[in-house]
C-alpha beads as a LAMMPS data file, in Angstrom:
LAMMPS data file: protein, C-alpha beads

351 atoms
350 bonds

1 atom types
1 bond types

-500.0 500.0 xlo xhi
-500.0 500.0 ylo yhi
-500.0 500.0 zlo zhi

Masses

1 110.0

Atoms # bond

1 1 1 -281.651 -54.435 -81.654
2 1 1 -282.156 -50.493 -80.675
3 1 1 -285.629 -49.930 -79.826
4 1 1 -286.545 -53.565 -78.974
5 1 1 -286.182 -52.570 -75.101
6 1 1 -287.125 -49.497 -73.267
7 1 1 -284.468 -49.924 -70.394
8 1 1 -280.661 -50.708 -70.779
9 1 1 -280.635 -52.831 -73.996
10 1 1 -278.800 -56.279 -73.560
11 1 1 -277.293 -58.099 -76.452
12 1 1 -279.060 -61.683 -77.100
13 1 1 -275.899 -63.376 -75.599
14 1 1 -276.283 -61.354 -72.438
15 1 1 -280.080 -62.009 -72.287
16 1 1 -279.310 -65.765 -72.237
17 1 1 -276.658 -65.375 -69.634
18 1 1 -278.892 -63.263 -67.444
19 1 1 -281.500 -65.626 -67.594
20 1 1 -279.249 -68.333 -66.681
21 1 1 -278.105 -66.645 -63.554
22 1 1 -281.592 -65.902 -62.451
23 1 1 -283.548 -69.109 -63.067
24 1 1 -281.555 -70.079 -59.770
25 1 1 -283.759 -67.950 -57.855
26 1 1 -287.336 -69.571 -58.696
27 1 1 -286.721 -71.520 -55.594
28 1 1 -286.829 -70.680 -52.173
29 1 1 -283.284 -69.911 -50.620
30 1 1 -282.219 -69.300 -47.266
31 1 1 -279.174 -67.244 -47.904
32 1 1 -281.264 -64.425 -49.279
33 1 1 -284.263 -62.665 -48.117
34 1 1 -287.854 -63.551 -49.616
35 1 1 -288.184 -60.160 -50.882
36 1 1 -284.870 -60.068 -52.990
37 1 1 -285.663 -63.588 -54.351
38 1 1 -289.074 -62.102 -55.573
39 1 1 -287.388 -59.332 -57.226
40 1 1 -285.031 -61.563 -59.322
41 1 1 -287.840 -63.547 -60.373
42 1 1 -289.861 -60.502 -61.325
43 1 1 -286.700 -59.725 -63.225
44 1 1 -286.483 -63.213 -64.797
45 1 1 -289.990 -62.999 -66.274
46 1 1 -289.570 -59.697 -67.665
47 1 1 -286.185 -61.038 -69.501
48 1 1 -287.930 -63.887 -70.725
49 1 1 -290.482 -61.758 -72.089
50 1 1 -287.745 -59.756 -73.958
51 1 1 -286.402 -62.894 -75.268
52 1 1 -290.115 -63.570 -76.721
53 1 1 -290.020 -59.988 -78.281
54 1 1 -286.520 -60.766 -79.957
55 1 1 -287.798 -63.881 -81.632
56 1 1 -291.221 -62.862 -82.282
57 1 1 -291.134 -58.911 -82.706
58 1 1 -293.741 -56.722 -81.437
59 1 1 -295.850 -53.827 -82.674
60 1 1 -292.979 -51.434 -83.240
61 1 1 -290.434 -53.926 -84.838
62 1 1 -289.691 -57.143 -86.761
63 1 1 -287.627 -59.904 -85.473
64 1 1 -283.974 -59.461 -86.765
65 1 1 -282.389 -62.612 -88.370
66 1 1 -279.032 -61.863 -87.006
67 1 1 -280.223 -61.488 -83.302
68 1 1 -282.463 -64.527 -83.521
69 1 1 -279.477 -66.702 -84.711
70 1 1 -277.005 -65.423 -82.042
71 1 1 -279.691 -65.814 -79.420
72 1 1 -280.603 -69.372 -80.479
73 1 1 -276.344 -70.506 -80.612
74 1 1 -276.078 -69.174 -77.107
75 1 1 -279.302 -70.617 -75.444
76 1 1 -278.173 -74.082 -76.702
77 1 1 -274.501 -73.627 -75.964
78 1 1 -275.414 -72.849 -72.390
79 1 1 -277.871 -75.764 -72.004
80 1 1 -280.935 -73.253 -70.821
81 1 1 -283.438 -75.998 -72.035
82 1 1 -282.251 -78.193 -69.270
83 1 1 -282.351 -75.260 -66.709
84 1 1 -285.927 -74.144 -67.825
85 1 1 -287.442 -77.574 -67.516
86 1 1 -286.055 -77.861 -64.280
87 1 1 -287.301 -74.664 -63.071
88 1 1 -290.347 -74.562 -64.947
89 1 1 -292.846 -75.794 -62.004
90 1 1 -291.812 -72.829 -60.102
91 1 1 -292.753 -70.210 -62.372
92 1 1 -295.900 -68.703 -62.600
93 1 1 -298.525 -69.766 -65.315
94 1 1 -297.727 -66.562 -67.486
95 1 1 -293.928 -67.188 -67.508
96 1 1 -294.782 -70.918 -68.514
97 1 1 -296.818 -69.497 -71.609
98 1 1 -293.959 -67.218 -72.454
99 1 1 -291.378 -70.092 -72.165
100 1 1 -293.418 -72.479 -74.243
101 1 1 -293.611 -69.795 -77.109
102 1 1 -290.029 -69.217 -76.696
103 1 1 -289.181 -72.664 -77.130
104 1 1 -291.706 -73.138 -79.795
105 1 1 -289.724 -70.714 -82.018
106 1 1 -286.227 -71.683 -80.815
107 1 1 -287.031 -75.279 -82.178
108 1 1 -287.688 -73.790 -85.840
109 1 1 -284.354 -71.473 -85.863
110 1 1 -282.230 -72.556 -88.396
111 1 1 -278.411 -71.059 -88.138
112 1 1 -276.331 -71.582 -91.397
113 1 1 -278.865 -73.859 -92.746
114 1 1 -279.015 -76.208 -89.669
115 1 1 -281.606 -76.858 -86.883
116 1 1 -279.627 -75.738 -83.699
117 1 1 -282.010 -77.838 -81.342
118 1 1 -281.762 -81.007 -83.433
119 1 1 -277.881 -80.667 -83.150
120 1 1 -278.504 -80.111 -79.255
121 1 1 -280.856 -82.909 -78.871
122 1 1 -278.313 -85.536 -80.646
123 1 1 -276.103 -84.845 -77.755
124 1 1 -278.724 -84.254 -74.860
125 1 1 -281.513 -86.947 -75.608
126 1 1 -281.449 -87.774 -71.795
127 1 1 -283.064 -84.232 -71.239
128 1 1 -286.475 -85.993 -72.280
129 1 1 -286.132 -87.981 -69.482
130 1 1 -286.771 -84.990 -67.451
131 1 1 -289.256 -83.591 -69.662
132 1 1 -291.812 -86.162 -70.098
133 1 1 -292.309 -86.816 -66.149
134 1 1 -293.811 -83.279 -66.309
135 1 1 -297.124 -84.940 -67.315
136 1 1 -297.270 -86.408 -63.456
137 1 1 -298.317 -82.726 -62.178
138 1 1 -301.591 -81.720 -63.556
139 1 1 -300.606 -77.959 -63.143
140 1 1 -297.823 -78.293 -65.581
141 1 1 -298.504 -81.210 -67.595
142 1 1 -299.763 -78.972 -70.565
143 1 1 -296.849 -76.502 -70.604
144 1 1 -294.602 -79.667 -70.668
145 1 1 -296.584 -81.133 -73.447
146 1 1 -296.336 -78.120 -75.573
147 1 1 -292.854 -78.131 -75.004
148 1 1 -292.637 -81.983 -75.998
149 1 1 -294.545 -81.379 -79.067
150 1 1 -292.366 -78.979 -80.510
151 1 1 -289.355 -81.039 -79.582
152 1 1 -290.666 -84.257 -81.577
153 1 1 -290.537 -82.327 -84.826
154 1 1 -286.752 -83.381 -84.526
155 1 1 -286.552 -86.977 -85.873
156 1 1 -283.676 -87.502 -83.123
157 1 1 -286.044 -86.831 -80.583
158 1 1 -289.220 -88.789 -81.850
159 1 1 -286.923 -91.872 -82.346
160 1 1 -285.567 -91.450 -78.909
161 1 1 -289.128 -91.593 -77.525
162 1 1 -290.455 -94.269 -79.598
163 1 1 -287.530 -96.607 -78.657
164 1 1 -287.889 -96.203 -74.963
165 1 1 -290.282 -97.103 -72.093
166 1 1 -291.588 -93.604 -72.448
167 1 1 -294.110 -95.084 -75.020
168 1 1 -295.445 -97.493 -72.427
169 1 1 -295.873 -94.179 -70.381
170 1 1 -298.059 -92.554 -72.972
171 1 1 -300.132 -95.124 -73.246
172 1 1 -300.932 -94.938 -69.649
173 1 1 -301.271 -91.230 -69.740
174 1 1 -304.038 -91.246 -72.367
175 1 1 -305.983 -93.390 -69.917
176 1 1 -305.674 -90.551 -67.142
177 1 1 -309.073 -89.316 -65.714
178 1 1 -307.730 -85.904 -66.025
179 1 1 -309.022 -84.819 -69.249
180 1 1 -306.204 -82.181 -70.051
181 1 1 -303.663 -84.798 -69.570
182 1 1 -305.520 -87.525 -71.622
183 1 1 -306.036 -85.194 -74.299
184 1 1 -302.656 -83.683 -74.642
185 1 1 -301.094 -87.041 -74.393
186 1 1 -303.108 -88.437 -77.145
187 1 1 -301.978 -85.462 -79.094
188 1 1 -298.620 -86.081 -78.537
189 1 1 -299.039 -89.979 -79.187
190 1 1 -300.336 -89.029 -82.707
191 1 1 -297.250 -86.538 -83.503
192 1 1 -295.045 -89.495 -82.440
193 1 1 -296.545 -92.028 -84.688
194 1 1 -297.315 -89.844 -87.883
195 1 1 -294.465 -87.321 -88.258
196 1 1 -291.509 -89.128 -88.900
197 1 1 -292.789 -91.844 -91.515
198 1 1 -289.662 -94.094 -91.958
199 1 1 -288.964 -94.043 -88.282
200 1 1 -292.413 -94.938 -87.485
201 1 1 -292.643 -97.887 -89.970
202 1 1 -289.537 -99.190 -88.397
203 1 1 -290.766 -98.938 -84.761
204 1 1 -294.062 -100.683 -85.470
205 1 1 -292.358 -103.555 -87.490
206 1 1 -289.937 -104.168 -84.548
207 1 1 -292.661 -103.727 -81.711
208 1 1 -295.980 -104.997 -83.439
209 1 1 -296.909 -107.459 -80.683
210 1 1 -296.915 -105.399 -77.593
211 1 1 -297.739 -102.185 -79.222
212 1 1 -301.053 -103.280 -80.624
213 1 1 -301.989 -105.372 -77.485
214 1 1 -301.751 -101.869 -75.607
215 1 1 -303.502 -99.961 -78.699
216 1 1 -306.556 -102.048 -78.678
217 1 1 -307.077 -101.471 -75.065
218 1 1 -307.346 -97.907 -76.318
219 1 1 -309.931 -98.882 -78.911
220 1 1 -311.929 -100.618 -75.964
221 1 1 -311.596 -97.588 -73.653
222 1 1 -315.056 -96.746 -71.559
223 1 1 -314.096 -92.986 -72.248
224 1 1 -315.606 -92.264 -75.949
225 1 1 -312.784 -89.320 -76.355
226 1 1 -309.915 -92.014 -75.969
227 1 1 -311.834 -94.371 -78.410
228 1 1 -312.195 -91.732 -80.981
229 1 1 -308.816 -90.384 -80.892
230 1 1 -307.304 -94.058 -81.223
231 1 1 -309.585 -95.295 -83.989
232 1 1 -309.071 -91.882 -86.112
233 1 1 -304.953 -92.428 -85.604
234 1 1 -305.239 -96.104 -86.165
235 1 1 -306.737 -95.437 -89.535
236 1 1 -304.035 -92.391 -90.134
237 1 1 -301.433 -95.160 -89.428
238 1 1 -302.662 -97.911 -91.353
239 1 1 -303.337 -96.205 -94.264
240 1 1 -300.047 -94.438 -94.670
241 1 1 -298.242 -96.180 -97.274
242 1 1 -295.328 -96.390 -95.379
243 1 1 -297.009 -98.838 -92.946
244 1 1 -297.952 -101.370 -95.563
245 1 1 -296.442 -104.225 -93.970
246 1 1 -298.027 -103.365 -90.480
247 1 1 -301.333 -102.742 -92.012
248 1 1 -301.250 -106.474 -93.651
249 1 1 -300.307 -107.818 -90.291
250 1 1 -303.006 -105.918 -88.563
251 1 1 -305.786 -106.927 -91.104
252 1 1 -304.914 -110.785 -90.796
253 1 1 -306.049 -110.786 -87.219
254 1 1 -309.560 -112.067 -86.268
255 1 1 -309.307 -110.327 -82.664
256 1 1 -308.483 -106.772 -84.521
257 1 1 -311.496 -107.370 -86.768
258 1 1 -313.827 -108.346 -83.585
259 1 1 -312.778 -104.974 -82.074
260 1 1 -313.656 -102.914 -85.169
261 1 1 -316.896 -104.725 -85.551
262 1 1 -317.724 -103.481 -82.095
263 1 1 -316.512 -100.207 -82.846
264 1 1 -318.920 -99.963 -86.363
265 1 1 -321.745 -100.416 -83.511
266 1 1 -320.706 -97.573 -81.311
267 1 1 -323.185 -94.868 -80.174
268 1 1 -320.938 -92.174 -81.386
269 1 1 -321.496 -91.547 -85.277
270 1 1 -317.719 -90.176 -85.632
271 1 1 -316.262 -93.599 -84.026
272 1 1 -318.548 -95.421 -86.433
273 1 1 -317.245 -93.663 -89.489
274 1 1 -313.460 -93.701 -88.539
275 1 1 -314.062 -97.429 -87.648
276 1 1 -315.559 -98.239 -91.177
277 1 1 -312.728 -96.717 -92.826
278 1 1 -310.415 -99.394 -90.739
279 1 1 -313.001 -102.221 -91.112
280 1 1 -313.116 -101.816 -94.965
281 1 1 -309.466 -103.082 -95.020
282 1 1 -310.364 -106.411 -93.673
283 1 1 -312.924 -107.628 -96.630
284 1 1 -310.368 -105.807 -99.114
285 1 1 -307.621 -108.225 -98.217
286 1 1 -306.997 -110.478 -100.907
287 1 1 -305.147 -112.737 -98.436
288 1 1 -307.706 -112.837 -95.830
289 1 1 -307.176 -115.794 -93.029
290 1 1 -309.645 -118.683 -93.189
291 1 1 -310.879 -117.720 -89.769
292 1 1 -311.614 -114.054 -90.923
293 1 1 -313.507 -115.425 -94.020
294 1 1 -315.768 -117.918 -91.850
295 1 1 -316.467 -115.078 -89.237
296 1 1 -317.538 -112.547 -92.188
297 1 1 -319.772 -115.288 -94.027
298 1 1 -321.179 -116.221 -90.642
299 1 1 -322.225 -112.864 -89.987
300 1 1 -322.816 -111.706 -93.819
301 1 1 -326.623 -111.050 -93.420
302 1 1 -326.445 -109.054 -90.364
303 1 1 -323.498 -107.260 -91.800
304 1 1 -324.988 -106.660 -95.001
305 1 1 -328.338 -105.448 -93.359
306 1 1 -325.913 -103.037 -91.340
307 1 1 -324.251 -101.526 -94.220
308 1 1 -327.323 -101.033 -96.059
309 1 1 -328.646 -98.750 -93.192
310 1 1 -325.267 -97.183 -92.368
311 1 1 -325.721 -93.772 -93.608
312 1 1 -324.838 -90.255 -92.646
313 1 1 -326.675 -86.932 -93.062
314 1 1 -323.870 -85.589 -95.397
315 1 1 -323.727 -87.095 -98.749
316 1 1 -319.994 -88.405 -99.294
317 1 1 -319.614 -90.067 -102.418
318 1 1 -316.214 -91.470 -101.509
319 1 1 -317.774 -93.326 -98.543
320 1 1 -320.612 -94.530 -100.417
321 1 1 -318.595 -96.017 -103.078
322 1 1 -315.992 -97.788 -100.274
323 1 1 -319.484 -99.053 -98.541
324 1 1 -320.712 -100.692 -101.828
325 1 1 -317.000 -102.245 -102.115
326 1 1 -317.090 -103.724 -98.639
327 1 1 -320.660 -105.002 -99.203
328 1 1 -319.749 -106.564 -102.316
329 1 1 -316.487 -108.252 -100.961
330 1 1 -318.644 -109.907 -98.014
331 1 1 -321.505 -110.725 -100.313
332 1 1 -319.040 -112.688 -102.616
333 1 1 -317.195 -114.752 -100.084
334 1 1 -317.038 -118.398 -100.192
335 1 1 -316.449 -120.194 -97.067
336 1 1 -313.736 -122.946 -97.152
337 1 1 -312.570 -125.522 -94.759
338 1 1 -309.679 -127.968 -94.740
339 1 1 -311.467 -131.181 -93.876
340 1 1 -313.714 -130.536 -96.922
341 1 1 -312.891 -131.280 -100.535
342 1 1 -315.122 -128.553 -101.726
343 1 1 -315.918 -125.344 -100.487
344 1 1 -319.650 -125.332 -101.489
345 1 1 -319.964 -128.881 -99.205
346 1 1 -319.563 -127.143 -96.104
347 1 1 -320.459 -123.647 -94.562
348 1 1 -317.103 -123.483 -93.125
349 1 1 -317.956 -123.608 -89.548
350 1 1 -319.848 -126.697 -88.717
351 1 1 -317.902 -129.820 -90.241

Bonds

1 1 1 2
2 1 2 3
3 1 3 4
4 1 4 5
5 1 5 6
6 1 6 7
7 1 7 8
8 1 8 9
9 1 9 10
10 1 10 11
11 1 11 12
12 1 12 13
13 1 13 14
14 1 14 15
15 1 15 16
16 1 16 17
17 1 17 18
18 1 18 19
19 1 19 20
20 1 20 21
21 1 21 22
22 1 22 23
23 1 23 24
24 1 24 25
25 1 25 26
26 1 26 27
27 1 27 28
28 1 28 29
29 1 29 30
30 1 30 31
31 1 31 32
32 1 32 33
33 1 33 34
34 1 34 35
35 1 35 36
36 1 36 37
37 1 37 38
38 1 38 39
39 1 39 40
40 1 40 41
41 1 41 42
42 1 42 43
43 1 43 44
44 1 44 45
45 1 45 46
46 1 46 47
47 1 47 48
48 1 48 49
49 1 49 50
50 1 50 51
51 1 51 52
52 1 52 53
53 1 53 54
54 1 54 55
55 1 55 56
56 1 56 57
57 1 57 58
58 1 58 59
59 1 59 60
60 1 60 61
61 1 61 62
62 1 62 63
63 1 63 64
64 1 64 65
65 1 65 66
66 1 66 67
67 1 67 68
68 1 68 69
69 1 69 70
70 1 70 71
71 1 71 72
72 1 72 73
73 1 73 74
74 1 74 75
75 1 75 76
76 1 76 77
77 1 77 78
78 1 78 79
79 1 79 80
80 1 80 81
81 1 81 82
82 1 82 83
83 1 83 84
84 1 84 85
85 1 85 86
86 1 86 87
87 1 87 88
88 1 88 89
89 1 89 90
90 1 90 91
91 1 91 92
92 1 92 93
93 1 93 94
94 1 94 95
95 1 95 96
96 1 96 97
97 1 97 98
98 1 98 99
99 1 99 100
100 1 100 101
101 1 101 102
102 1 102 103
103 1 103 104
104 1 104 105
105 1 105 106
106 1 106 107
107 1 107 108
108 1 108 109
109 1 109 110
110 1 110 111
111 1 111 112
112 1 112 113
113 1 113 114
114 1 114 115
115 1 115 116
116 1 116 117
117 1 117 118
118 1 118 119
119 1 119 120
120 1 120 121
121 1 121 122
122 1 122 123
123 1 123 124
124 1 124 125
125 1 125 126
126 1 126 127
127 1 127 128
128 1 128 129
129 1 129 130
130 1 130 131
131 1 131 132
132 1 132 133
133 1 133 134
134 1 134 135
135 1 135 136
136 1 136 137
137 1 137 138
138 1 138 139
139 1 139 140
140 1 140 141
141 1 141 142
142 1 142 143
143 1 143 144
144 1 144 145
145 1 145 146
146 1 146 147
147 1 147 148
148 1 148 149
149 1 149 150
150 1 150 151
151 1 151 152
152 1 152 153
153 1 153 154
154 1 154 155
155 1 155 156
156 1 156 157
157 1 157 158
158 1 158 159
159 1 159 160
160 1 160 161
161 1 161 162
162 1 162 163
163 1 163 164
164 1 164 165
165 1 165 166
166 1 166 167
167 1 167 168
168 1 168 169
169 1 169 170
170 1 170 171
171 1 171 172
172 1 172 173
173 1 173 174
174 1 174 175
175 1 175 176
176 1 176 177
177 1 177 178
178 1 178 179
179 1 179 180
180 1 180 181
181 1 181 182
182 1 182 183
183 1 183 184
184 1 184 185
185 1 185 186
186 1 186 187
187 1 187 188
188 1 188 189
189 1 189 190
190 1 190 191
191 1 191 192
192 1 192 193
193 1 193 194
194 1 194 195
195 1 195 196
196 1 196 197
197 1 197 198
198 1 198 199
199 1 199 200
200 1 200 201
201 1 201 202
202 1 202 203
203 1 203 204
204 1 204 205
205 1 205 206
206 1 206 207
207 1 207 208
208 1 208 209
209 1 209 210
210 1 210 211
211 1 211 212
212 1 212 213
213 1 213 214
214 1 214 215
215 1 215 216
216 1 216 217
217 1 217 218
218 1 218 219
219 1 219 220
220 1 220 221
221 1 221 222
222 1 222 223
223 1 223 224
224 1 224 225
225 1 225 226
226 1 226 227
227 1 227 228
228 1 228 229
229 1 229 230
230 1 230 231
231 1 231 232
232 1 232 233
233 1 233 234
234 1 234 235
235 1 235 236
236 1 236 237
237 1 237 238
238 1 238 239
239 1 239 240
240 1 240 241
241 1 241 242
242 1 242 243
243 1 243 244
244 1 244 245
245 1 245 246
246 1 246 247
247 1 247 248
248 1 248 249
249 1 249 250
250 1 250 251
251 1 251 252
252 1 252 253
253 1 253 254
254 1 254 255
255 1 255 256
256 1 256 257
257 1 257 258
258 1 258 259
259 1 259 260
260 1 260 261
261 1 261 262
262 1 262 263
263 1 263 264
264 1 264 265
265 1 265 266
266 1 266 267
267 1 267 268
268 1 268 269
269 1 269 270
270 1 270 271
271 1 271 272
272 1 272 273
273 1 273 274
274 1 274 275
275 1 275 276
276 1 276 277
277 1 277 278
278 1 278 279
279 1 279 280
280 1 280 281
281 1 281 282
282 1 282 283
283 1 283 284
284 1 284 285
285 1 285 286
286 1 286 287
287 1 287 288
288 1 288 289
289 1 289 290
290 1 290 291
291 1 291 292
292 1 292 293
293 1 293 294
294 1 294 295
295 1 295 296
296 1 296 297
297 1 297 298
298 1 298 299
299 1 299 300
300 1 300 301
301 1 301 302
302 1 302 303
303 1 303 304
304 1 304 305
305 1 305 306
306 1 306 307
307 1 307 308
308 1 308 309
309 1 309 310
310 1 310 311
311 1 311 312
312 1 312 313
313 1 313 314
314 1 314 315
315 1 315 316
316 1 316 317
317 1 317 318
318 1 318 319
319 1 319 320
320 1 320 321
321 1 321 322
322 1 322 323
323 1 323 324
324 1 324 325
325 1 325 326
326 1 326 327
327 1 327 328
328 1 328 329
329 1 329 330
330 1 330 331
331 1 331 332
332 1 332 333
333 1 333 334
334 1 334 335
335 1 335 336
336 1 336 337
337 1 337 338
338 1 338 339
339 1 339 340
340 1 340 341
341 1 341 342
342 1 342 343
343 1 343 344
344 1 344 345
345 1 345 346
346 1 346 347
347 1 347 348
348 1 348 349
349 1 349 350
350 1 350 351
C-alpha cells in the first residue's frame, strides 16, 4: 500500500470507515457550519478517489490483490452501498462518476473464490428498491443506471427485479421523453432479459401474457429509437434456444405477426432488417395456426413482391438465404377452412 497515498496512508478498512462517517456530511446540517461541512465533503471526495486507486491502481502502481480483498469485504460488511445510494444525489458529478467506477469494480471482486457482492445481495435485495427510483431524477438517473447495470451481473439481483413490480416501471421508463433516461432504461432492460438465460426463460414463461402486451407497445412506439431497441431485443430473446417455448407461443399469435408486418414497412432500414429476423419465424413455424396461414395467403402477392425488392446496400448471403426461404414458405402455403372438405375448394377466407 506504500506509495499509493501522498499523505498519511490509510488501510483499506480505515478508508471504508472514514467514508462511512463522512457520508453524513453530504446533507446540510444545522449543528455544524457550512464551511466545515464543505471541508468534510472535500475530504470524502478525496477518499473516494483513493478507493478508486486502490481498486484500479494508477500511473505509479498496480492494484494489490490483498488490499482489494480487504476493501471489498469491509465495504459490503459495513453496508456502504446502501449509504452511497442514499447520499449519491447530494454529491457532485465528479464524485458520482468515481463512485460508479468503484462500484463497478467491487461487483467483480472475488474473495476466496466467491463474489462478495452476490452474497451481500442475497441478504439485501431491498437495496434495489432504493436504487431503481433514482431514475425519477434526470440529474442522477445515469449514475443510478450505471450502478444497476453492474448489479444485474449477479443472478440474485436480476431475479429479484424480474419478479418485482419494477419490471412494469422499466416499461414506463422506456417511454420517457428524456432521451438519456429512456436509452439507459432500454440498456438495463436488455441486460435483464438476456444475461441470465434460465432465469429469463422461467420469467417469460410465467409472465407471458402481460409482458408481451406491454412489449408490443414498445414495438408500436412513435419514437423510432424505442422501436429499434425493442425489435432488436425481441429478436435476441426469441432466437435464444433457452426461450424456445416462448418463441413458439409468440409466433402463433396473429396480432404479433400484424405488428411485425407493419415494422417491415418502417421507414428505418435498421428496424426493417431486425423486424425481418423476427417475422421469418412466423412462416417457418411448422404448426402455424389457421388464422396466420389465411392472412399470409391473403397477402401472398404483396409479401412476395415486397421481399423481392427488399434489399440492402451491403450484400449478406445469410440474409438472402433467409429471405428466399421465407418467400418459398409463403409461396407454398395452402389455405384451409374447417367448413370445406378440401383445402382447394376454398380460399380460406370467404366461405
